[in-house]
KOLSE-382409 format. One record per residue (C-alpha): x, y, z. Coordinates in pm, whole numbers, padded with zeros to 5 digits, always signed. Each point is the difference from the previous one (the first is absolute). Example, Ala and Ser with C-alpha at 12.3 -4.5 7.8 and 13.67 -1.06 7.14 Angstrom:
<pts>
+01230-00450+00780+00137+00344-00066
</pts>
This chain:
<pts>
+00053-01403-03776+00007+00364+00084-00250-00024+00285+00195-00267+00180+00329+00202-00056-00178+00327+00139-00130-00214+00297+00347-00150+00083+00170+00335+00004-00274+00172+00207-00035-00285+00244+00373+00020+00082-00041+00379+00051-00321-00019+00196+00144-00098+00343+00292+00254-00037-00200+00301-00116-00236+00029+00291+00071-00026+00363-00239-00292+00030-00012-00286+00261+00197-00284-00128-00116-00265-00237-00060-00322+00147+00234-00276-00122-00241-00255+00098+00142-00322-00169+00353+00075+00139+00240-00177-00242-00159-00151-00320-00020-00386-00018+00264-00167-00202-00085-00231-00298+00075-00321+00219-00283-00256+00067-00016+00106+00370+00204+00250+00237+00234-00086+00257-00182-00160+00273+00078+00039+00376+00155-00372+00015-00015-00331-00182-00325-00119+00111-00213-00103-00277-00327+00151+00159+00124+00343-00124-00004-00089-00365-00308-00219+00024-00191+00302+00158+00153+00240-00245-00123-00210-00294-00338-00047+00175-00020+00374+00054+00059+00064-00365-00270-00262-00108-00272+00155+00214+00067+00345-00140-00020-00131-00370-00316-00189+00101-00157+00329+00139+00030+00188-00339-00363+00019-00145-00192+00222-00210-00276+00195+00184-00319+00169-00128+00048+00343-00108+00358-00029-00117+00144-00217-00290+00342-00082+00109+00101-00242+00291+00063+00138+00352+00161-00155+00295-00291-00083+00249+00029+00013+00382-00064-00375-00007-00135-00234+00251-00357+00113+00097+00051+00331-00168-00088-00001-00383+00089+00317-00097+00247+00312+00034-00038+00259+00260+00154+00360-00027+00156-00015+00344+00237-00278-00116-00059-00134-00350+00231+00255-00170+00276-00039+00252-00024-00369-00023+00048+00033-00384+00291+00220+00035+00179-00254+00258-00103-00290-00243+00169+00193-00278+00337-00015+00152+00009-00379-00053-00057+00007-00360+00337-00179-00061-00101-00291+00229-00372-00066-00146-00075-00242-00279+00042+00138-00353-00211-00087-00318-00260+00079-00211-00333+00054+00175+00163+00048+00340-00051+00332+00160+00336+00126+00110+00017+00178+00357+00086+00326-00163-00304-00008-00207-00209-00124+00301+00130+00315+00172-00101+00258-00251-00358-00175-00031-00030+00013+00382+00016+00397-00037-00183+00010-00340-00288-00185+00127-00092+00277+00247+00058+00272-00263-00220-00159-00237-00282-00017+00243+00028+00358+00133-00319+00186+00004-00061+00320-00188-00002+00201+00334+00355-00142+00066-00101-00284+00245+00243-00301-00034-00162-00332+00108+00085-00136+00329+00021-00352-00156-00065-00188-00327-00120-00340+00106-00142-00287-00226-00342+00084+00149+00007+00378-00031+00187+00307+00003-00035+00182+00327-00024+00384+00046-00176-00019+00354+00334+00078+00171+00333+00147-00078+00208-00263+00145+00334+00135-00046+00363-00054+00186+00289-00006-00210-00072+00285-00254-00069-00123-00342+00184+00319-00128+00319-00112+00179+00008-00352-00135-00098+00133-00358+00287+00260+00022+00254-00285+00110-00113-00220-00274+00040+00280-00249+00339+00105+00132+00118-00365-00047-00124-00087-00328-00010+00339-00194-00344-00050-00104-00126+00343-00118-00353-00079-00103-00053-00167+00355+00156+00290+00154-00226+00245-00167-00312-00215+00074+00092-00042+00361+00058+00372+00056-00327+00108-00161-00201-00282+00198+00163+00062+00350-00022+00383-00046-00361-00048-00044-00024-00233+00288+00158+00245+00222-00248+00261-00101-00289-00234+00086+00151-00068+00349+00019+00372+00064-00359+00048-00112-00187-00278+00182+00262-00097+00271+00043+00319+00180-00335+00098+00096+00135+00164+00325+00231+00222-00209+00299-00098+00199+00228-00071-00297+00031-00366+00127-00163-00321-00120-00317-00130+00159-00104-00356+00068-00369-00081-00027+00003-00377+00063+00202-00300+00087+00083-00109-00349+00140+00334-00081+00333-00117+00155-00050-00365-00052-00005-00074+00358-00248-00265+00023-00097-00109+00357+00224+00271+00145-00102+00144+00336+00127+00315-00150-00329+00019-00185-00220-00154+00282-00384+00069-00061+00083+00161-00318-00174-00131-00322+00227-00206-00241-00124+00182-00321-00093+00358-00053-00379+00063-00017-00175-00127-00328+00348-00122-00116+00084+00349-00086+00363+00111+00117-00127+00364+00002-00227-00049+00285+00096-00021+00372-00233-00184+00242-00223+00217+00221+00195-00068+00308+00104+00274+00239+00353-00099+00018+00037-00016-00371+00184+00094-00237+00340-00058+00135+00340+00148-00112+00208-00290-00051+00392+00009+00015+00033-00304-00231-00244+00136-00271+00183+00337+00030+00350-00164-00037-00127-00189-00299-00087+00327-00170+00342+00162+00114+00185-00267-00158-00224+00030-00319+00078+00355-00024+00375-00049+00032-00008-00243-00274-00236+00232-00217+00267+00271+00032+00260-00243-00133-00220-00094-00268-00065+00348-00100+00365+00073+00009+00069-00291-00236-00274+00124-00230+00142+00376-00024-00280+00138+00210+00213+00192+00251-00277+00218+00124-00242-00276+00081+00321-00184+00137+00041+00297+00249-00364-00013+00093+00000-00351+00090+00307+00035+00194-00162+00297+00205-00318-00215+00031+00181-00284+00132+00193+00188+00269-00318+00154+00106-00171-00319+00083+00300-00144+00151+00018+00267+00252-00377-00023+00059+00041-00375+00093+00275+00067+00245-00156+00300+00183-00362-00131+00017+00010-00384-00002+00310-00064+00211-00028-00063+00361+00333+00065+00184-00121-00138+00321-00049-00346-00163+00249+00024-00269-00275-00104-00250-00213+00130-00283-00357-00036+00036-00338+00095-00171-00163+00323+00106-00374-00052+00004-00255+00288-00078-00010+00107+00356+00377+00052-00005+00088-00320+00228+00287-00233-00078-00114-00355-00060+00273-00164+00213+00039-00324-00143+00382-00042-00086-00020-00168-00356+00209-00051-00285-00104+00337-00105+00324+00104+00165+00230-00212-00236-00214+00125-00292+00059+00349+00053+00393-00095+00013-00050-00189-00304-00068+00325-00198+00310+00161+00177-00238+00266+00161+00236+00044+00315+00318+00152-00141+00297-00192+00152+00194+00337+00043-00243+00270+00093-00258-00222+00164+00263-00246+00164-00149+00052+00330-00333-00153-00104+00149-00274-00193+00227-00115+00305-00310+00005+00235-00232-00187-00237+00277-00241-00082+00103-00076+00372-00340+00013+00157-00211-00168-00249+00153-00160-00326+00317-00148+00142-00155-00059+00350-00029-00384+00058-00315+00055+00227-00166+00210-00295+00069-00086-00350+00338-00156-00021-00129-00340+00092+00202-00315-00064-00144+00006-00352-00054+00362-00090-00190+00220-00041-00331-00046+00158-00316+00184-00119-00088+00128+00347+00264+00061+00273+00013-00328+00217-00022+00239+00324-00308+00173-00139-00321-00095+00183-00162-00036-00335+00216-00289-00130-00212-00274-00117+00071-00366+00151-00071-00272-00125+00095+00107-00334-00291-00022-00260+00041-00013-00382+00052+00292-00209+00061+00213+00336+00192+00326+00021-00078-00015+00364+00353-00121+00088+00114-00267-00240+00326+00054-00190-00102+00075-00364+00195-00090-00310-00092+00329-00146+00168+00203+00286+00298-00228-00042+00014+00071-00402-00018+00375+00082+00287+00021+00248+00289+00036-00253-00173+00309-00105+00100+00178+00320+00240-00198+00215+00330+00064-00186-00109+00348-00056+00005+00050+00381+00339-00188+00037-00164-00313+00127+00169-00269-00243+00108-00232+00312-00365-00014+00144-00143-00058-00358+00236-00299-00055-00120-00131+00343-00362+00040-00111+00074-00162-00345+00175-00292+00153-00296-00064+00223-00249+00005-00277+00195-00206-00245+00045-00264+00289-00376+00007+00073-00113-00033-00366+00238-00271-00089-00088-00224+00300-00311-00133-00226+00048+00152-00320-00344+00194+00010-00075+00345-00072-00281+00131+00254-00112+00345+00073+00108+00027+00371+00166-00164+00285+00010+00000+00390+00258+00255+00085+00140-00220+00285+00002-00340-00153+00032+00074-00361-00292-00228-00084-00200+00099-00309-00386+00016+00042-00114-00315-00168-00371+00079-00059+00059+00127-00353+00185-00184-00277+00360+00073-00086+00085+00183-00326-00007+00358+00112+00214+00205-00212+00136+00262+00241+00148-00304+00209+00159-00117-00295+00137+00304-00082+00143+00058+00354+00180-00319-00035+00154+00089-00333+00080+00340+00091+00142-00091+00338+00218-00284-00114+00143+00209-00255+00082+00286+00231+00152-00245+00257+00221-00132-00282+00145+00350-00063+00288+00100+00237-00090+00214+00284+00113+00374-00003+00297+00098+00202
</pts>
């Protein structure tokens, strides 16, 4: 197949041809064809939880309205896929293709990964807007709700599979999405990305968004509420766009579009510098929203780890920033590095919410945050700390062989209000167990 041969060659050259930020090697080492990976010890709970996680994920593959192929749903009380996490979940799931059940009529993890991207591309509006979610009940366009860039996960999947048709579709769609964000989410003309509502960042019930509506007015993501402090410049949304542009540069290079690749690279570096100069507070060693009155919204949240997640902070030239953020925030046991890391709000922040309610980004340790950590901790040389965190997570999940959204950061007890069956938690277990079975570096 000439297109596939072309892509294979250009994919290999893409990273070398441009001085681009490094590709994420998200999956680490590929799974073997064994029935299960190497477990921490001989305790049978590891395998029983492993099997249960695979069963949960297989059971969460469904067809949603507006797209004909099955996708991996969020699971539990979330019957749909969300842009902030669905594509990444598909990507992580794809790494376990060798472990999943095979057979006629069974959707493979690799196929689900592709579908978890294509469902968004298929529902893109003519003006370039991607849906925030595609649910059993509706396709949502009332917020942008992005975290891990869909362009980044699409590039990683294309790079892994050599799927030229998918690469071309993703490049076109994600380019149009970037253009939509420039047009409608930079009303202050700063070059950064603005947040209009709570759901834009998926931070349900977070004090970060206190007194701000959950949805955009009229369920229209182009509209900001008429509030004096709005819209805000958001570090995490801007970081998502940065990561997306880095991926688009790689895609363009792979597709032989050198001029476009150069432009994406320049645009990525531009927004990266803006994030560091406008949205970082050296006094607090934290990234904050900047409201329309140019005041920091001083709630220390997982916005910080989301910025690191896209490698916005260069480990060499911005080392002083990373060391301050890591020491004073991320790895601080009084802040985010709880017994079961990472909290969604720093524990020593006055805004931390206790007792912990369901679906709370007000302090609870969230499975989605855990699932994202392999995207950045190794990049910054924090492999040992990642292994500690993964150990804590698999221990907590395997106690009851349940897969729930969030836990108490001090006890490791999962919030029981909602049922088990949450795909991100099942993926955390599979991914972390597999990584723990891989010998540590050094």
